C-alpha positions as CSV (number, residue, x, y, z in Angstrom):
1,M,150.7,120.3,92.1
2,I,151.4,118.3,89.0
3,T,154.2,115.8,88.6
4,R,155.5,113.9,85.5
5,T,156.7,110.3,85.2
6,R,158.4,109.1,82.0
7,L,156.7,106.2,80.3
8,N,158.3,103.7,77.9
9,S,155.8,102.4,75.4
10,T,156.2,99.2,73.4
11,S,152.7,99.0,71.9
12,S,152.4,99.5,68.2
13,D,151.7,103.0,66.8
14,E,148.7,101.8,65.0
15,D,147.1,100.4,68.2
16,C,147.9,103.5,70.1
17,I,146.4,105.7,67.4
18,L,143.3,103.6,67.2
19,L,142.8,103.6,70.9
20,F,143.5,107.4,71.0
21,R,140.8,108.0,68.5
22,R,138.3,105.9,70.5
23,L,139.2,107.8,73.7
24,C,138.8,111.2,72.0
25,I,135.5,110.2,70.5
26,R,134.3,109.0,73.9
27,I,135.4,112.2,75.6
28,L,133.8,114.4,72.9
29,R,130.5,112.6,73.4
30,S,130.6,113.3,77.2
31,R,130.0,116.8,78.2
32,K,130.4,116.1,81.9
33,L,134.0,114.6,81.8
34,S,136.6,117.0,82.9
35,I,138.8,118.6,80.3
36,C,141.8,117.2,82.3
37,I,141.1,113.8,80.8
38,C,141.8,115.1,77.3
39,G,145.1,116.5,78.6
40,L,145.9,113.2,80.2
41,V,145.4,111.2,77.0
42,V,147.1,113.7,74.7
43,F,150.2,114.0,76.8
44,W,150.3,110.3,77.4
45,V,150.0,109.2,73.8
46,C,151.7,112.0,72.0
47,S,154.5,113.1,74.3
48,A,154.8,110.0,76.4
49,F,154.1,111.9,79.5
50,V,151.2,111.6,82.0
51,L,149.8,114.3,84.1
52,V,148.9,113.0,87.5
53,P,146.8,115.5,89.5
54,V,147.5,115.6,93.2
55,G,147.0,118.0,96.1
56,D,144.0,119.4,97.9
57,S,143.2,122.0,95.3
58,V,142.1,119.5,92.7
59,N,138.3,119.0,92.5
60,K,136.7,115.8,93.5
61,Y,136.2,114.6,89.9
62,E,139.9,114.9,89.1
63,K,140.7,113.1,92.3
64,D,138.5,110.3,91.2
65,I,140.3,110.1,87.9
66,Y,143.6,109.9,89.8
67,H,142.5,107.1,92.0
68,K,141.1,105.2,89.0
69,T,144.4,105.4,87.1
70,E,147.0,105.3,89.8
71,N,147.6,101.6,89.3
72,I,149.3,102.4,86.0
73,V,151.6,105.1,87.3
74,L,154.7,104.3,89.4
75,P,156.3,106.9,91.6
76,K,159.8,105.6,90.6
77,G,161.2,104.1,87.5
78,S,159.0,103.5,84.5
79,I,156.2,101.2,83.3
80,I,155.2,99.5,80.1
81,V,152.2,101.0,78.4
82,N,150.4,98.5,76.0
83,K,147.1,98.1,74.4
84,T,145.6,96.3,77.4
85,Q,146.4,99.2,79.7
86,L,144.9,101.7,77.3
87,D,141.7,99.5,77.1
88,R,141.6,99.6,80.9
89,L,141.8,103.4,80.8
90,L,138.9,103.4,78.4
91,N,136.8,101.3,80.7
92,R,137.7,103.6,83.6
93,I,136.4,106.5,81.6
94,N,133.2,104.7,80.8
95,E,132.7,104.0,84.5
96,L,133.3,107.6,85.5
97,E,131.1,108.9,82.7
98,Q,128.2,106.7,84.0
99,K,128.8,108.0,87.5
100,L,128.8,111.6,86.4
101,K,125.5,111.3,84.6
102,E,123.8,111.6,88.0
103,V,125.5,114.9,88.8
104,P,123.8,118.0,87.5
105,T,126.5,120.5,86.3
106,S,124.5,122.9,84.3
107,T,121.6,125.2,84.9
108,K,120.3,124.4,81.4
109,A,117.4,122.1,80.8
110,P,118.5,118.5,80.5
111,V,118.3,117.0,77.0
112,T,115.6,114.4,76.7
113,E,114.9,112.2,73.7
114,K,111.3,112.2,72.6
115,K,111.2,108.5,71.9
116,D,112.4,107.6,75.4
117,N,109.9,109.7,77.3
118,H,106.2,109.1,77.9
119,I,105.0,112.7,78.4
120,N,106.6,114.4,75.3
121,A,104.2,115.3,72.5
122,D,103.7,118.0,70.0
123,V,101.7,120.5,72.0
124,S,102.0,124.3,71.4
125,E,103.5,126.2,74.3
126,T,100.6,128.7,74.3
127,S,98.1,125.9,75.0
128,C,100.0,124.9,78.1
129,D,99.4,128.0,80.3
130,A,98.2,127.4,83.8
131,P,94.4,126.9,83.7
132,N,91.9,128.5,86.1
133,D,89.9,125.3,86.7
134,Q,88.0,124.9,90.0
135,S,88.1,121.1,89.6
136,F,91.9,121.4,89.9
137,P,92.3,124.1,92.6
138,D,96.1,123.4,93.2
139,C,97.1,123.4,89.5
140,Q,98.3,127.0,89.3
141,A,100.2,126.8,92.6
142,K,101.9,123.6,91.6
143,I,103.0,125.0,88.2
144,S,104.5,128.0,90.1
145,W,106.4,125.7,92.4
146,M,107.7,123.6,89.4
147,K,109.0,126.7,87.7
148,I,111.4,127.2,90.7
149,H,112.0,123.7,91.9
150,W,111.9,121.4,88.9
151,R,115.7,120.8,89.2
152,S,115.4,119.8,92.9
153,D,115.0,116.1,92.0
154,K,116.4,114.3,89.0
155,C,113.1,112.3,88.8
156,Y,111.4,115.3,87.1
157,S,113.7,115.1,84.1
158,E,113.2,111.4,84.0
159,H,109.5,112.1,83.5
160,G,110.3,114.6,80.7
161,V,110.3,117.9,82.6
162,D,112.7,120.2,80.8
163,G,111.9,123.7,82.2
164,T,109.2,124.5,79.7
165,M,105.6,125.3,80.6
166,C,104.3,122.3,78.5
167,S,106.5,119.9,80.3
168,F,105.2,121.2,83.7
169,R,101.6,120.8,82.5
170,K,102.2,117.3,81.2
171,Y,103.9,116.2,84.3
172,L,101.3,117.7,86.7
173,S,98.4,116.3,84.7
174,E,99.7,112.9,83.7
175,V,102.0,111.9,86.5
176,E,100.8,113.7,89.6
177,W,97.2,114.6,88.5
178,F,97.1,118.1,89.9
179,C,96.1,119.7,86.5
180,P,93.6,118.8,83.8
181,L,94.9,116.8,80.9
182,L,95.9,118.5,77.7
183,P,94.0,117.5,74.5
184,G,94.8,114.0,73.3
185,R,96.8,113.1,76.4
186,K,96.2,110.3,79.0
187,R,97.2,109.6,82.6
188,F,100.5,107.9,83.4
189,Q,100.3,104.7,85.4
190,S,103.4,103.2,86.9
191,D,104.3,99.6,86.1
192,D,103.0,98.5,89.5
193,N,99.5,99.4,88.4
194,Q,99.6,97.6,85.1
195,N,99.0,94.1,86.4
196,V,96.8,94.3,89.5
197,N,96.4,91.1,91.5
198,K,93.2,90.7,93.4
199,A,93.4,90.1,97.2
200,K,91.9,86.8,98.5
201,W,90.4,86.2,101.9
202,N,93.0,84.7,104.2
203,P,91.9,83.1,107.5
204,D,95.2,81.3,108.2
205,M,96.4,82.5,111.6
206,E,99.7,80.6,111.4
207,G,100.9,82.7,108.5
208,L,100.3,85.9,110.5
209,M,102.1,84.5,113.5
210,Q,105.1,83.9,111.3
211,L,105.0,87.6,110.2
212,L,104.9,88.6,113.9
213,Q,107.9,86.6,114.9
214,E,110.6,88.7,116.7
215,K,114.3,88.0,116.1
216,G,115.8,90.2,118.8
217,S,115.7,89.8,122.6
218,R,113.4,92.8,123.0
219,V,109.7,91.7,123.1
220,T,107.5,94.3,121.5
221,L,104.6,92.3,120.0
222,G,103.8,89.9,122.8
223,W,100.5,91.5,123.9
224,I,99.4,92.1,120.2
225,K,100.0,88.4,119.4
226,Q,98.0,87.4,122.5
227,R,95.1,89.5,121.5
228,I,95.1,88.3,117.9
229,K,95.1,84.6,119.0
230,G,92.3,85.2,121.4
231,M,90.2,87.0,118.8
232,W,91.0,84.8,115.8
233,S,87.8,82.8,115.8
234,K,85.9,86.0,115.4
235,W,88.0,87.1,112.4
236,Q,87.4,83.7,110.8
237,Q,83.7,84.2,111.3
238,A,83.9,87.6,109.6
239,V,85.8,86.1,106.6
240,N,83.1,83.4,106.3
241,T,80.4,86.1,106.3
242,F,82.0,87.9,103.4
243,H,82.6,84.7,101.6
244,N,78.9,83.8,101.8
245,R,78.0,87.3,100.5
246,T,80.5,86.8,97.6
247,I,82.1,90.1,98.5
248,E,85.6,90.7,97.0
249,V,88.3,92.7,98.7
250,G,89.8,94.5,95.8
251,P,93.4,94.8,94.6
252,R,96.1,93.1,96.7
253,L,98.2,95.9,98.1
254,K,101.8,96.0,99.5
255,I,101.3,97.5,102.9
256,L,104.0,98.5,105.5
257,L,102.9,98.9,109.1
258,H,105.4,100.7,111.4
259,L,104.5,100.7,115.1
260,G,106.5,103.7,116.2
261,L,105.1,103.7,119.7
262,L,106.8,100.4,120.4
263,T,110.3,101.5,119.3
264,K,113.1,102.2,121.8
265,Q,113.5,105.6,120.2
266,S,109.9,106.7,121.1
267,N,110.7,106.5,124.9
268,F,107.1,105.6,125.6
269,K,108.0,102.3,127.3
270,I,104.8,100.8,126.0
271,A,106.5,97.6,125.0
272,E,108.1,97.3,128.5
273,L,104.8,97.9,130.3
274,Q,102.4,95.9,128.1
275,F,102.0,93.2,130.8
276,K,102.5,95.6,133.8
277,G,99.4,97.8,133.6
278,G,100.7,100.0,130.8
279,P,98.3,101.7,128.3
280,L,96.7,99.2,125.9
281,G,94.2,101.2,123.9
282,E,96.7,101.8,121.0
283,L,97.9,98.2,121.0
284,V,94.2,97.0,120.7
285,Q,93.8,99.2,117.7
286,W,97.1,98.1,116.1
287,A,96.3,94.4,116.7
288,D,93.0,94.9,114.9
289,I,94.4,96.8,112.0
290,I,97.0,94.1,111.4
291,S,94.3,91.4,111.6
292,S,92.0,93.2,109.2
293,L,94.6,93.7,106.6
294,Y,95.9,90.2,106.8
295,V,92.5,88.4,106.6
296,M,91.7,90.7,103.6
297,G,94.7,89.0,101.9
298,H,97.0,92.0,101.5
299,N,100.8,91.7,101.5
300,I,101.8,93.2,104.8
301,Q,105.1,93.9,106.5
302,I,105.4,94.9,110.2
303,T,108.3,96.8,111.8
304,T,108.7,97.8,115.5
305,E,112.2,99.2,115.4
306,V,113.8,102.1,113.5
307,N,116.4,99.9,111.8
308,Q,113.7,97.6,110.6
309,L,111.9,100.6,109.1
310,Q,115.0,101.7,107.3
311,R,115.4,98.2,105.7
312,A,111.7,98.1,104.8
313,L,111.8,101.5,103.1
314,G,114.8,100.4,101.0
315,G,115.0,102.5,97.9
316,T,112.2,104.8,99.2
317,S,114.7,106.4,101.6
318,H,116.1,108.6,98.8
319,A,112.8,110.5,98.9
320,S,112.1,110.7,95.2
321,S,109.4,113.2,94.5
322,C,107.9,111.2,91.6
323,P,106.2,107.9,90.9
324,P,108.4,105.2,89.3
325,V,109.3,105.8,85.6
326,P,107.7,103.4,83.1
327,G,109.8,100.3,82.6
328,R,111.1,100.3,86.2
329,S,109.6,97.9,88.7
330,S,109.2,98.9,92.3
331,N,108.9,96.9,95.5
332,E,108.0,99.9,97.6
333,A,104.9,99.8,99.8
334,E,101.8,101.2,98.3
335,I,100.3,102.1,101.7
336,I,102.2,102.9,104.9
337,Y,100.4,102.8,108.3
338,T,102.3,104.3,111.2
339,D,101.6,106.6,114.2
340,I,102.8,110.0,115.1
341,A,106.0,108.7,116.7
342,G,106.6,106.5,113.6
343,L,106.0,109.5,111.3
344,K,108.7,111.5,113.1
345,Q,111.1,108.6,112.7
346,L,110.2,108.2,109.0
347,K,110.9,111.9,108.4
348,K,114.4,111.5,109.8
349,I,115.1,108.5,107.5
350,I,113.8,110.0,104.3
351,K,116.1,112.9,103.7
352,G,114.6,116.0,102.2
353,G,111.0,115.5,103.1
354,Y,108.3,112.8,102.5
355,G,108.7,112.7,98.7
356,Q,106.4,110.3,97.0
357,V,105.8,108.6,100.4
358,R,103.6,111.5,101.5
359,C,100.4,110.4,99.7
360,K,100.9,106.7,100.9
361,L,100.8,107.6,104.6
362,R,98.0,106.6,106.9
363,I,98.5,107.9,110.5
364,V,97.0,106.0,113.4
365,D,96.1,108.9,115.7
366,S,93.9,108.2,118.7
367,F,92.7,111.8,119.4
368,G,93.0,113.2,115.8
369,T,94.7,116.1,114.2
370,E,92.7,119.2,113.2
371,P,93.5,121.2,110.1
372,A,94.7,124.3,112.1
373,Y,97.3,122.2,113.8
374,N,98.2,120.1,110.7
375,H,99.1,123.1,108.4
376,E,102.6,124.1,109.4
377,G,102.5,127.7,108.2
378,Y,99.1,128.4,109.7
379,A,100.1,126.8,113.1
380,K,103.3,128.9,113.3
381,S,101.4,132.1,112.6
382,H,98.7,131.2,115.1
383,R,100.7,130.1,118.2
384,Q,97.7,128.5,119.9
385,F,97.8,125.8,117.2
386,K,101.5,124.9,117.5
387,S,102.1,121.3,118.7
388,A,105.0,119.0,118.8
389,W,102.7,116.3,117.6
390,A,101.4,118.1,114.5
391,M,102.4,120.5,111.6
392,H,102.8,117.5,109.2
393,N,101.1,119.2,106.2
394,L,99.2,116.0,105.3
395,N,95.6,115.7,104.1
396,P,93.7,115.7,107.4
397,R,91.8,112.6,106.2
398,Q,95.2,110.8,106.3
399,F,94.8,110.8,110.2
400,F,92.8,107.8,111.5
401,T,91.2,108.0,114.9
402,M,90.1,105.5,117.5
403,F,86.5,106.9,117.6
404,P,84.5,108.9,115.0
405,H,85.0,112.2,116.9
406,S,86.9,114.3,114.4
407,D,85.0,114.9,111.1
408,D,88.1,116.3,109.4
409,N,89.9,113.0,110.0
410,S,89.1,109.4,109.1
411,F,87.7,106.9,111.6
412,M,89.8,103.7,111.9
413,G,88.3,102.2,115.1
414,F,89.0,98.8,116.6
415,V,87.1,95.6,117.4
416,V,85.4,94.9,120.7
417,D,85.6,91.3,121.9
418,M,81.8,90.6,122.0
419,P,81.3,87.7,124.5
420,V,79.5,84.5,123.4
421,F,76.5,84.1,125.8
422,S,74.7,81.0,126.7
423,T,71.0,80.8,126.2
424,P,69.2,82.2,128.2
425,I,71.6,84.9,129.2
426,P,72.6,84.4,132.9
427,E,71.3,86.7,135.6
428,K,73.5,89.6,136.5
429,E,75.1,89.8,139.9
430,N,74.8,92.9,142.1
431,I,78.3,94.2,141.0
432,A,79.5,97.7,140.1
433,L,82.9,97.3,138.4
434,V,85.0,100.5,138.5
435,Y,86.8,101.5,135.2
436,G,90.3,102.4,136.3
437,K,93.3,100.1,136.5
438,H,95.7,102.7,138.0
439,E,95.6,103.9,141.6
440,N,95.9,107.5,140.6
441,Y,92.6,107.4,138.7
442,W,90.8,106.8,142.0
443,G,92.4,109.8,143.8
444,T,89.5,112.0,144.8
445,K,86.5,109.7,143.9
446,E,85.8,108.0,147.2
447,K,82.6,110.0,148.0
448,Y,81.4,109.4,144.4
449,L,81.9,105.6,144.8
450,E,80.2,105.6,148.2
451,V,76.9,106.3,146.4
452,F,77.3,103.1,144.4
453,K,78.2,101.3,147.6
454,K,74.7,101.9,148.9
455,Y,73.2,99.9,146.1
456,L,75.9,97.6,144.7
457,D,79.1,95.7,145.6
458,V,82.0,97.7,144.3
459,H,84.8,95.8,142.5
460,G,88.0,97.0,140.8
461,T,90.8,95.7,138.6
462,V,93.7,97.9,139.8
463,F,97.4,97.3,139.5
464,V,98.9,97.9,143.0
465,P,102.7,97.8,142.9
466,N,103.0,97.9,146.7
467,P,99.9,96.4,148.4
468,P,97.9,97.2,150.3
469,S,96.8,100.4,148.5
470,K,96.5,103.6,150.4
471,I,94.2,105.1,147.8
472,I,91.6,102.4,147.0
473,P,89.0,102.1,149.7
474,S,89.1,99.0,151.8
475,W,85.5,98.1,150.9
476,V,86.4,97.7,147.3
477,Q,87.1,94.1,146.1
478,N,90.2,94.5,143.9
479,H,90.9,91.6,141.5
480,G,94.2,93.1,140.3
481,L,95.1,93.2,136.6
482,L,93.1,90.6,134.7
483,K,93.6,88.9,131.4
484,A,91.2,90.0,128.7
485,T,89.1,86.8,129.0
486,D,88.8,87.1,132.8
487,L,87.9,90.8,132.5
488,M,85.1,89.9,130.1
489,T,83.8,87.3,132.4
490,L,83.7,89.8,135.3
491,L,81.9,92.3,133.0
492,Q,79.3,89.7,132.1
493,R,78.6,89.3,135.9
494,S,78.4,93.1,136.5
495,K,75.3,95.2,136.3
496,V,77.1,98.6,136.1
497,F,80.5,99.7,134.8
498,V,81.5,102.9,136.6
499,G,83.5,105.7,134.9
500,L,85.8,107.9,137.1
501,G,86.3,110.6,134.4
502,F,89.6,109.3,133.2
503,P,91.0,107.7,131.0
504,Y,89.2,109.4,128.1
505,E,87.6,107.4,125.3
506,G,89.1,104.0,125.9
507,P,87.8,100.7,124.6
508,N,86.6,99.2,128.0
509,P,83.2,101.1,128.1
510,L,82.2,99.5,124.8
511,E,83.3,96.1,126.1
512,A,81.1,96.6,129.1
513,V,78.1,97.5,127.0
514,A,78.8,94.5,124.8
515,A,78.8,92.3,127.9
516,G,75.4,93.6,129.0
517,A,76.5,96.1,131.7
518,I,75.4,99.7,131.9
519,F,78.1,102.3,131.6
520,I,77.6,105.2,134.1
521,Q,80.0,108.1,133.3
522,P,80.7,111.7,134.6
523,K,79.3,114.7,132.6
524,F,81.9,117.4,132.2
525,N,80.7,121.0,132.8
526,P,82.6,122.9,131.6
527,P,83.8,120.5,128.9
528,H,87.3,119.2,129.2
529,S,89.8,120.6,126.7
530,S,93.3,122.1,126.4
531,L,91.9,125.2,128.0
532,N,91.4,123.5,131.4
533,K,93.0,120.1,131.4
534,P,96.8,119.5,131.3
535,F,96.2,116.1,129.6
536,F,95.1,117.9,126.3
537,K,98.0,120.4,126.4
538,G,100.0,120.1,123.2
539,K,97.6,117.6,121.6
540,P,96.7,118.8,118.0
541,T,93.0,119.1,118.7
542,S,90.7,121.8,120.1
543,R,88.0,119.3,121.0
544,A,86.0,119.9,124.1
545,L,84.7,116.6,125.7
546,S,81.3,116.8,127.3
547,S,81.9,113.5,129.1
548,Q,84.5,110.8,129.7
549,H,83.3,108.9,126.6
550,P,81.5,111.2,124.1
551,Y,80.9,108.4,121.5
552,A,79.1,106.3,124.1
553,E,77.0,109.3,125.1
554,E,76.1,110.4,121.6
555,F,75.9,107.2,119.5
556,I,74.8,104.7,122.1
557,G,73.0,106.5,125.0
558,E,70.3,105.1,127.3
559,P,69.5,102.5,128.5
560,H,73.1,101.3,127.8
561,V,74.9,104.5,128.8
562,F,74.0,107.1,131.4
563,T,75.9,110.4,131.6
564,V,75.4,112.2,134.9
565,D,76.7,115.1,137.0
566,I,78.6,113.2,139.7
567,D,78.7,116.2,142.0
568,N,75.0,116.2,142.2
569,K,74.3,113.4,144.7
570,E,70.5,113.3,144.1
571,E,70.9,113.1,140.3
572,L,73.6,110.4,140.7
573,E,71.3,108.3,143.0
574,L,68.4,108.6,140.6
575,T,70.6,107.5,137.7
576,I,71.8,104.4,139.6
577,K,68.2,103.5,140.4
578,N,67.1,104.0,136.8
579,A,70.0,101.8,135.7
580,L,69.0,99.0,138.1
581,K,65.4,99.3,137.0
582,A,66.4,98.9,133.4
583,H,68.0,95.6,134.3
584,E,64.9,94.5,136.3
585,E,62.7,95.3,133.3
586,K,65.0,93.4,130.9
587,R,65.5,96.5,128.8
588,V,69.3,96.1,128.9
589,Y,70.9,93.5,126.7
590,P,74.4,92.9,125.2
591,Y,74.8,95.6,122.5
592,L,77.6,96.5,120.1
593,P,77.5,98.9,117.1
594,K,78.5,97.1,113.9
595,E,81.5,99.4,113.4
596,F,83.2,97.8,116.4
597,T,82.8,94.2,115.1
598,P,85.3,92.4,112.9
599,E,82.8,92.6,110.0
600,G,82.3,96.3,110.5
601,M,86.0,97.1,110.7
602,I,86.8,95.0,107.6
603,E,84.0,96.7,105.7
604,R,85.2,100.2,106.7
605,L,88.9,99.5,106.1
606,S,88.2,97.9,102.7
607,A,86.2,100.9,101.6
608,F,89.0,103.3,102.6
609,L,91.7,101.2,100.8
610,N,89.5,101.1,97.6
611,H,88.3,104.7,97.5
612,Q,90.7,107.0,99.5
613,D,93.5,107.9,97.1
614,F,95.6,110.8,98.2
615,C,98.1,110.3,95.4
616,S,95.5,111.1,92.6
617,P,93.8,114.4,93.5
618,S,91.4,114.3,90.5
619,R,90.1,110.8,91.2
620,L,86.3,110.5,91.3
621,R,85.1,112.1,94.5
622,W,84.2,109.8,97.4
623,P,81.8,109.6,99.2
624,P,79.5,110.3,96.1
625,D,77.8,113.6,95.7
626,S,74.4,112.1,96.2
627,S,75.2,111.2,99.8
628,V,76.1,114.8,100.7
629,Q,73.7,117.7,101.5
630,L,75.0,121.3,101.3
631,L,73.8,123.3,104.3
632,M,74.4,126.8,105.8
633,S,75.2,127.2,109.4
634,E,74.0,129.9,111.9
635,K,76.4,132.7,112.6
636,G,79.3,131.4,114.8
637,Q,78.4,127.8,114.2
638,S,80.9,125.2,112.9
639,C,80.1,122.7,110.1
640,S,80.3,119.8,112.6
641,E,77.7,121.4,114.7
642,V,75.2,122.2,111.9
643,C,75.7,118.7,110.4
644,R,75.1,117.0,113.8
645,K,71.9,119.1,114.2
646,H,70.6,117.6,110.9
647,K,71.6,114.0,112.0
648,R,74.5,114.1,109.5
649,I,78.3,114.2,109.6
650,C,80.5,116.9,108.1
651,E,82.3,115.4,105.0
652,A,85.5,117.4,104.6
653,S,86.3,115.8,101.2
654,H,83.5,117.8,99.6
655,F,84.6,121.3,100.6
656,E,86.3,121.7,97.3
657,R,83.0,121.5,95.3
658,L,81.6,124.2,97.6
659,N,84.5,126.5,97.2
660,T,83.3,128.4,94.1
661,E,81.3,131.5,93.6
662,Q,78.6,129.7,91.8
663,S,78.2,127.1,94.5
664,L,77.8,129.7,97.2
665,K,75.3,131.6,95.0
666,N,73.2,128.4,94.6
667,I,73.1,127.8,98.3
668,L,72.5,131.4,99.2
669,G,69.8,131.8,96.6
670,T,71.3,135.2,95.7
671,S,74.5,136.7,94.4
672,C,77.4,137.8,96.7
673,R,78.1,141.5,96.7
674,S,81.8,140.6,96.3
675,V,84.0,137.5,96.4
676,R,87.4,137.2,97.8
677,R,89.8,134.4,98.8
678,E,91.4,134.1,102.2
679,E,93.5,131.6,104.2
680,D,91.8,130.4,107.4
681,I,89.8,127.6,108.9
682,F,86.5,129.3,108.5
683,Y,86.1,129.3,104.8
684,P,84.1,129.0,102.5
685,A,81.8,131.3,104.4
686,F,79.4,134.2,104.0
687,Q,79.6,137.5,106.0
688,P,76.0,138.8,106.4
689,S,77.1,142.2,107.6
690,S,78.8,143.0,104.2
691,S,77.2,140.3,102.0
692,V,80.7,139.2,101.1
693,C,81.4,135.6,100.1
694,I,84.8,134.3,101.2
695,L,86.4,131.3,99.5
696,Q,89.2,129.2,100.8
697,R,92.6,129.9,99.4
698,T,94.4,126.9,101.0
699,P,92.8,123.5,100.6
700,L,94.7,122.0,103.5
701,L,92.7,124.4,105.8
702,F,89.3,123.2,104.8
703,S,87.9,122.6,108.3
704,C,84.7,121.1,109.8
705,V,85.4,122.6,113.2
706,G,86.3,126.1,112.3
707,A,83.8,128.8,113.5
708,K,83.8,132.6,113.7
709,H,81.1,134.7,115.4
710,D,80.3,136.9,112.4
711,L,80.4,134.2,109.7
712,V,77.9,131.8,108.2
713,R,79.7,128.5,107.2
714,F,78.9,126.6,104.0
715,C,78.9,122.9,104.9
716,P,78.9,119.5,103.2
717,C,76.9,117.2,105.4
718,R,76.7,113.5,104.5
719,D,74.4,110.8,105.7
720,F,75.8,107.7,107.5
721,I,74.8,104.1,108.1
722,S,73.5,103.5,111.6
723,G,76.3,101.7,113.5
724,Q,78.8,102.4,110.7
725,T,79.3,106.2,111.0
726,A,82.3,106.3,108.7
727,L,80.3,105.2,105.6
728,C,77.5,106.8,103.8
729,S,74.4,104.9,102.7
730,Q,75.8,104.6,99.1
731,C,79.4,103.9,100.2
732,I,79.2,100.1,100.2
């Protein structure tokens, strides 16, 4: 409906005509303003009538105009129109025009001025076709995606994308780095990378305690702060070590750490149970990540609630798909550490997907996420790989594990509190300390523990909510839950640390070995996995554990670690005797691999921050080629297996350079009868029965653990530093 209200004008004709001209010029320049504005001005000035749009049928832009101008229209009587009011209308139109600039109303390519955009240049359209370059395996697919979706985010047009093939090539080679550069062009760097500040070692604990202060009534970081304070002298020693070696950290990064497992929304209750016998392994790891990043001098921010995460993300929550445009500063985090719970929360906050945040993510993931579970499309089409904890479509190396058990992922680790011994080291007491702080861990293990009782006094540190316990044998001396320092003192007194088979892969066995105790653990036959243990159901890994603590079994071993069939009483008794004999012969001493010391964790984390770049696919490959040996597996063997056999580790980042016909020919020593590309976790591979070489079609499915009975895998196997498995001999 349209209504009219008579206006009495007292302003001069000249002023009105002048303002009318200004309004018309402004309207003509703006293609997005509704034509009803012209009608509004023409009828107002020329016929002294104003058209006021009302009613539900008017579109939202016309309604906005109505609300902007209603202050100069009275429903009854008349008003005076003068030059000031016309000026006000002009200002309103300017405001509305600015607002409408953000609203796409045409399917035509946006007009961009060459002088204002960094990727425009005189390049012929024919030279911009999608290249077939194995160094940029995703280029063609990305160009195909851009052809369809380049209007999905206004940031593409801000970077000069206008729907032409050349604009796609320039953007994907200069901004996102998925394609090779065109002749005479160079990479785009956002303003944040122009002036890089170097990080400086920071041993000041008080500054970190300020960052960890909690404003609400809910205590989430209490145990983490307690651990950091107890460990701080060791972090200071590590900083001094690097100072003395004149080792620099690298660029000072803005890093956001969101501990999703501590949020109310996670429903894990870890914060509530942190001092009541709840799981502490993840808190140990988070405390050490926070300490490492802080002493390295990075600019860190810590959140433990979803509303804190929302505030920390700030402008990031709009999920822009592009890096910042030149000339615009950004206070966004350059790296984001979170866990699986935090990742799900971040997805909900950032509407429309990860956007540019995707490549910044580092996921703290205790058990790891294998490529088959990570790739959403593959997991949905192979139901055995579907998991509520997976299908995130990240680079598998963006998942950081507690132990180096998943070659496709990165190893984050943690720090073991190595005790300070007096000299000489005090004699051990005849104590076997059982690893298990919950009663239910002890359920069916009494006969197993009775064998230890024959040779040692059996102790425990079990939380019993309603004593006395009906599960723990009466002959066990239970100390209850102990503080970390008291537990370490008890481990120093103990000769043996006894594994019950659960929990899997915790930090306590390494603490026991560091205290000079021998860890005796159950061997699993058959191995424990999702096929036979409910604990692994739904977890995004197909790992099969050969023992309670595979790292201790494989990388430490005897005389510090004994792995035994606990159902074989004779073998168990012999193992206990051998362990006690090792103590008598002084062959056992406090031992800790470097990767679980503060120095080792800082060294490893610093290398990751300086070399792992998931935002720049064409960056120089790391670890370097010289550290990687290209090997062929036996039929049905995975790359992890063949690399371990050669005392190496599968290096997933190097599958790309294997994934060419020429590379496979060089390794085979002969030509392939034919070559095809397929999508699965077994490729690149060779099929001996047909002499066919099969290349990987989907880089996210490069997998160290994939194996098929009739295929020979082509495997990149790197060397590693003893005691620092995450790093190659040339990585530091």
